[in-house]
N, C-alpha and C positions, 0 to 999 in steps of 0.2 A: 184335289186335283179335278179339273174339268174333264168329263168324259169326252173321248174322241167321237166324231161322227162314225156311224157304223158303215160297213161296206154297202154300197148301193144308195147311200143317202144322197139326196139331190142338192149337193152344195153348188155344183155347176161352175165354180170358179176355175179358171184355167191358170195353171202354173207352168212357166217355162223353166226347165232345168238345163244348166249349161255345165258340162264336165267332160273332159277328154277321156275319162276312164269309163269304159262300157259297164264294168261291174258297179261303179258308183251310180251311174245313170239308172241301172236296173234296181238297185236298192232304193234310190229316191223314188222312182216310179212306183215300186211296190208300196212303199210307205204312204206316199201321197194318194195313190188310188184307194188304199185302205181307209184313208181319211175322207174319201169322197170327192177328191179333186180330179179334174181332167189334167193330163200332163202332155206338154209339148217338149220334146227333147232336142238339144243341140249339142254337138261334140266340141265346139270351141266358140270363141267370140265372133269369128267371121260367119260361121254357120248360124249362130244365134241372130246376128243382124239380118241375114238373109231371110231366116224364118220369121223374124219379127215383121219385116216388111211385107212378106206374103200373108201372114196371119192377119195383120192389121188392115191390109187392103181388102181382105175378104170379110172384115168385120169381126174376126175371132181373135183379137189380140189378148194376150195374157193379162191377168189381174195382178200377177206377181212374177218376178224373175229371181231365180236362185242360181248363183254362179260360183264356180270355183275361181281361184286366182291364177294358179300356175297351169297354163294351157298353151299349146302351140298356136301359131298364126296370130292370134290376138288374145292376150291374157285378160283376166277379169277386170283389172283396173282400166285397161283400154276399152273394154266392152262397156263398163259403167259410164265412162266419159262419153263414148259415142251415143249411148242410149239417152243420156241427159242432154245432149246437143239437139235432140229431136223434140219439137214442141209437143207432139202427141204422147211422148213417153216421159215428159218432164216430171210427172207425179207418180210414175209407176214405182211401187215399192220394190226394192232390190235387196235381197239377203245374200250375203257372202257366206258360202259353206266351204271351208278350207282347213287344211292341216296347219296353216300358219296361225300363230297366236300372239305375235309381237305387237306391242302398242304402236310401233311405227307403221306396221302394215295396216292395222285397224284405222289409224289416223289417215293414212293414204286412201283407204277405201272410203272413209267418211268424206274426205275432201273431194273425191271423184264423184260422190253422190250416193253412196250405199246407205241403205236405211237401217240395216242391222248385220250382225255377225254371228255365225255358228261355227264351232270348231268340230272337225271330223275326228274320230268317228261320231256321228250324230246319234242321239237317242230319239226315237219317234215322238215321245212325249214332249221333249224340248223343242223339236222341230215344229210340232203342232202348236206349242205355246208361242213360238216366235212368229209363226204364220198368223195366228189369231191377233197378235199385237199389231202387226203391220196392215192386216186387211180389215180390221174392225175398229 
């Protein structure tokens, strides 16, 4: 098993997390921060698109997007489709982190443009491995 970067390691990659559950955002932020990543949080797809626009206009766009599927206002499938419609985000890696595990949902996410899939509850080592696969 590859060791995780230690707290304070200068990874400097920015990861946007999108989840309507405050406790899941907190768990993700803690795990990603421990891995050395900077975290930008959004509570649903609409919030994520607004934050993506603001972050990118300031030159601080994320290197990876991790999104839930089931969210109010704009779900994960809709978010992925909207992100892929934007030229500047066409190649942004997108991981889906959800309780859903059906092949139909996975195929729908792939069709929308998702890069990978992780089932909740996540284990930090599996999350780190998935991130390494899509970022390196």
